[in-house]
C-alpha positions in Angstrom: -15.8 1.0 32.0 -16.6 2.8 28.6 -16.2 6.5 28.5 -19.2 6.6 26.0 -21.5 9.4 26.8 -23.9 8.0 24.3 -25.1 5.4 26.9 -27.3 8.3 28.3 -28.5 9.4 24.8 -31.8 8.4 23.2 -30.7 6.5 20.1 -33.5 6.0 17.6 -34.2 2.7 15.8 -33.0 4.2 12.4 -29.7 5.1 13.8 -29.1 1.7 15.5 -30.0 0.1 12.0 -27.2 1.9 10.4 -24.6 0.3 12.8 -23.9 -3.3 11.8 -23.0 -6.2 14.1 -19.9 -6.1 16.1 -18.2 -8.7 14.2 -18.6 -7.0 10.6 -16.2 -4.7 9.1 -16.8 -0.9 9.6 -19.5 0.3 7.1 -18.9 3.9 7.0 -17.8 5.2 3.5 -14.7 7.5 3.8 -16.1 11.1 3.1 -14.0 14.1 3.9 -17.2 16.1 3.7 -18.2 14.4 7.1 -15.7 16.6 9.1 -16.4 19.7 7.4 -15.8 22.6 9.9 -13.4 20.8 12.1 -9.9 21.9 12.6 -7.2 20.4 10.6 -5.8 18.4 13.4 -8.9 16.8 14.3 -9.6 16.1 10.7 -6.2 14.4 10.5 -6.8 12.2 13.6 -10.4 11.1 12.3 -9.0 10.4 8.9 -6.1 8.5 10.0 -8.3 6.3 12.3 -10.9 5.7 9.6 -8.4 4.6 6.9 -6.4 2.6 9.4 -9.7 0.8 10.3 -10.3 0.1 6.7 -6.8 -1.0 5.7 -6.4 -3.3 8.8 -9.9 -4.7 8.3 -11.0 -4.0 11.8 -14.5 -4.9 12.8 -16.7 -2.7 15.1 -15.7 -4.9 18.3 -11.9 -4.3 17.5 -12.7 -0.6 17.1 -14.5 -0.5 20.4 -11.4 -2.3 21.9 -9.1 0.3 20.3 -10.8 3.5 21.5 -12.8 2.2 24.4 -15.9 3.7 23.1 -19.1 2.1 21.7 -19.5 1.4 18.1 -22.4 3.9 17.9 -20.1 6.7 19.2 -17.5 5.7 16.7 -19.9 5.4 13.9 -21.3 8.9 14.7 -17.8 10.4 15.0 -16.9 9.0 11.5 -20.0 10.2 10.0 -19.4 13.8 11.5 -22.9 13.2 13.5 -21.6 12.9 17.1 -23.1 15.5 19.6 -21.0 14.5 22.5 -17.5 15.8 23.5 -15.6 14.9 20.1 -12.3 16.2 21.7 -12.4 13.2 23.9 -12.8 10.6 21.1 -10.1 12.4 19.3 -7.8 12.2 22.3 -8.5 8.4 22.3 -7.6 8.1 18.6 -4.4 10.1 19.2 -3.4 7.7 22.0 -4.3 4.7 19.9 -2.4 6.1 17.1 0.8 6.4 19.2 0.6 2.6 20.0 0.2 1.6 16.2 3.1 3.9 15.4 5.4 1.9 17.9 4.0 -1.3 16.5 4.7 -0.3 13.0 8.4 0.7 13.8 8.8 -2.8 15.2 7.1 -4.4 12.2 9.7 -2.6 10.0 12.6 -3.2 12.1 13.9 -5.7 9.5 13.1 -3.3 6.7 16.5 -1.9 5.2 16.4 1.0 2.9 18.2 0.7 -0.3 18.8 2.7 -3.5 15.6 1.2 -4.7 13.5 2.1 -1.6 14.9 5.6 -1.8 13.9 5.9 -5.5 10.4 4.7 -4.9 9.7 6.7 -1.7 11.2 9.9 -3.4 8.9 9.6 -6.3 5.8 9.1 -4.0 6.8 12.1 -1.7 7.2 14.1 -5.0 3.7 13.2 -6.2 2.0 14.0 -2.9 3.8 17.3 -2.3 3.1 18.5 -6.0 -0.5 16.8 -6.4 0.9 15.2 -9.5 1.5 11.8 -10.9 4.5 9.5 -10.6 5.1 6.5 -12.8 7.7 4.0 -11.0 8.8 1.6 -13.5 10.9 -1.5 -12.6 11.2 -5.3 -13.3 9.1 -7.7 -11.3 10.1 -8.2 -7.6 12.6 -5.3 -7.6 11.0 -4.2 -4.3 8.5 -1.6 -5.7 5.4 -2.9 -3.7 7.3 -3.4 -0.4 8.8 0.1 -0.7 5.5 1.7 -1.6 3.9 0.0 1.4 6.6 1.1 3.7 6.2 4.7 2.4 2.5 4.2 3.1 2.9 3.0 6.6 5.3 5.9 7.4 3.1 8.6 5.7 -0.4 7.3 6.2 -2.0 10.1 8.2 -5.3 9.0 6.9 -4.0 10.1 3.6 -2.7 7.0 1.5 -4.9 4.5 -0.3 -3.0 1.4 -1.6 -4.8 -0.6 -4.5 -3.8 -3.4 -6.7 -5.2 -3.0 -10.2 -7.6 -5.9 -11.0 -6.4 -8.5 -13.5 -10.0 -8.4 -15.2 -13.3 -6.8 -14.9 -12.8 -3.3 -16.4 -13.7 0.1 -15.0 -16.2 -1.5 -12.4 -13.6 -3.8 -11.1 -11.1 -1.0 -10.7 -13.7 1.3 -8.9 -14.6 -1.6 -6.7 -11.0 -2.1 -5.6 -10.7 1.5 -4.8 -14.1 1.5 -3.1 -13.2 -1.3 -0.8 -10.3 0.4 0.6 -12.5 3.4 1.4 -15.4 1.5 2.9 -17.7 2.3 0.1 -20.6 0.1 -0.7 -19.4 -2.1 -3.9 -23.1 -2.9 -4.8 -24.1 0.6 -5.8 -24.0 1.7 -9.4 -20.7 2.7 -11.3 -21.7 6.3 -11.3 -22.6 6.3 -7.5 -19.3 4.4 -6.7 -17.3 6.9 -8.6 -19.0 9.9 -6.9 -18.3 8.4 -3.6 -14.6 7.8 -4.4 -14.3 11.6 -5.4 -15.6 12.6 -2.0 -13.0 10.5 -0.3 -9.9 12.3 -2.0 -8.6 15.8 -1.9 -5.2 17.5 -2.5 -3.8 16.0 0.9 -4.4 12.4 -0.1 -2.6 9.9 -2.2 -3.7 7.0 -4.3 -1.0 4.3 -5.0 -2.0 1.7 -7.8 0.2 -1.4 -8.1 0.4 -3.6 -11.1 -0.5 -0.7 -13.2 0.4 -2.4 -16.4 -2.9 -4.2 -16.1 -4.7 -0.8 -16.6 -3.8 -0.8 -20.4 -6.1 -2.6 -22.8 -4.9 -5.6 -24.8 -6.0 -4.2 -28.0 -3.6 -1.2 -28.9 -6.6 0.3 -30.8 -8.9 0.5 -27.6 -9.1 3.5 -25.3 -7.4 3.0 -22.1 -10.6 3.5 -19.8 -9.0 2.4 -16.6 -6.2 4.9 -17.0 -8.7 7.6 -17.8 -10.6 6.8 -14.6 -7.5 7.4 -12.5 -6.7 10.5 -14.3 -10.2 11.8 -13.6 -9.9 11.0 -10.0 -6.6 12.9 -9.9 -7.8 16.0 -11.9 -11.2 16.4 -10.0 -9.8 15.9 -6.5 -6.1 17.2 -6.7 -4.8 14.1 -5.1 -1.5 12.6 -5.6 -1.4 9.7 -7.9 1.3 6.8 -8.2 1.4 4.0 -10.9 3.7 1.1 -9.9 4.4 -0.8 -13.1 6.9 -2.7 -15.2 8.3 -2.0 -18.7 5.3 -3.5 -20.2 3.3 -0.3 -19.3 5.7 1.9 -21.2 5.8 -0.4 -24.1 2.1 -0.7 -24.5 1.7 3.0 -24.6 4.3 3.4 -27.2 2.4 0.7 -29.5 -1.0 2.1 -28.8 -2.8 4.3 -31.4 -4.2 6.2 -28.4 -2.5 9.5 -27.5 -1.5 9.5 -24.0 -0.5 13.3 -23.7 -3.1 13.9 -21.1 -1.7 11.4 -18.6 2.1 11.7 -19.5 1.7 15.7 -19.2 0.8 15.1 -15.5 3.7 12.7 -14.7 5.8 15.3 -12.8 8.3 12.6 -11.6 8.7 9.4 -13.9 10.9 7.1 -11.8 13.1 4.4 -13.7 14.5 1.7 -11.4 18.0 0.6 -12.4 18.1 -2.5 -14.5 21.6 -3.6 -13.2 22.0 -3.7 -9.6 25.4 -3.4 -7.8 26.5 -4.8 -4.5 25.5 -1.5 -2.5 22.0 -2.1 -3.6 21.6 -5.4 -1.9 24.1 -5.1 0.9 21.6 -3.7 3.4 19.5 -6.8 2.8 22.2 -9.2 3.1 23.6 -7.5 6.3 20.4 -8.5 8.0 21.6 -12.1 7.9 25.4 -12.1 7.8 27.8 -9.2 8.0 31.2 -9.1 6.1 29.9 -11.2 3.2 33.0 -12.6 1.3 33.6 -11.3 -2.1 32.8 -14.6 -3.9 29.6 -14.8 -2.1 28.8 -11.2 -2.9 29.1 -12.0 -6.6 26.8 -15.0 -6.1 24.1 -12.9 -4.4 24.4 -10.1 -7.0 24.0 -12.5 -9.8 20.7 -13.9 -8.3 19.5 -10.2 -7.7 20.2 -9.5 -11.4 18.3 -12.7 -12.6 14.6 -13.2 -13.1 12.9 -13.0 -9.7 15.3 -10.3 -8.5 15.1 -9.3 -5.0 12.2 -11.5 -4.2 14.4 -14.6 -4.9 17.3 -13.1 -3.0 15.2 -12.6 0.1 13.8 -16.1 -0.3 17.4 -17.6 -0.5 18.5 -15.7 2.6 15.5 -16.7 4.5 16.0 -20.3 3.4 19.7 -20.1 4.7 18.3 -18.9 8.0 16.0 -22.0 8.2 19.0 -24.3 7.4 21.0 -22.8 10.1 18.1 -23.2 12.5 17.4 -26.8 11.5 21.1 -27.8 11.8 21.5 -25.8 15.0 24.5 -23.8 13.6 24.9 -20.0 13.4 23.8 -18.3 10.3 26.9 -17.5 8.4 28.2 -17.4 4.7 28.2 -21.2 4.7 24.6 -21.3 5.4 23.9 -19.1 2.5 26.0 -21.1 0.1 24.2 -24.2 1.1 20.8 -22.5 0.3 21.9 -21.6 -3.0 23.4 -24.9 -3.7 20.1 -26.6 -2.5 18.0 -24.3 -4.8 20.1 -25.1 -7.8 19.9 -28.8 -7.2 16.3 -28.8 -6.8 16.1 -26.7 -10.1 18.2 -29.4 -11.8 21.0 -26.8 -12.7 23.9 -28.7 -11.1 22.9 -32.1 -12.6 22.4 -30.7 -16.1 25.7 -28.5 -15.7 27.6 -31.9 -15.2 26.2 -33.6 -18.4 
């Protein structure tokens, strides 16, 4: 039975209208001002659940099942309008949070930290601790996104917002991406959306923007409006900001006639991922599939990791090798990986062309 004390309360029609159907996504914009006056620990719990519900795309029914409270009570708690015993709601969140933490540890059981991961997470931690900006630069499929999401899951105390810069659509599209992650109505005006986003950040929060090279205009003579939007959010709220990008971002800034001193002066920790990987960089990944990798196979895997596609292709080949071993009912070993590499090359035509 639900612990909801709101059952005995008189709920006005206008309040009920604010709560959407149980199958819809929660519709409460993330706003730190909702919990003004609460102690830090209570704010931490409420903020965590709110951001978790948004990122996990939970609907009201799932929120009810998670906390064993009605959606009306949850709605009021997130809006800072609950008049019942809020400590019990927070206790329910704390209990649910422990379950999610355990699930997350299982989810990341196969995740292996590498030098790349440590560089990315180090930059993110620095930006959050110092309320500054970090620019993390590396080639495509080097593990920037996976490492950043790993850091987010490990540090998401209702603090971290992860968005991907839109491929098109200008400033409004960028604001919509951020608004979606914060439960803010995307159909309001750009000014209203921007104001709502500002209310969702403070010095204890972090905004991570992936594919940040999309933020720069194609015309080098144009002002980088999207970059300025992010800088404005950072400046006015004090939140940490991370830009995950490729070398194209740096090259575009160098060619532009626009002066970037405002954004560059705020980058306290520019992180440059290594262009040339060594075996120790990929060993933790390979060890998930087979230990004691022979020297000749190490060279093969390292060559793949330093080719276009980088760690993304390496992981695909290792997964393919696992599938081959499963289909042939053999143990996954170095031979399975060699077969996967050879098969991929044959499918790409490399073996046949090499013979001619």
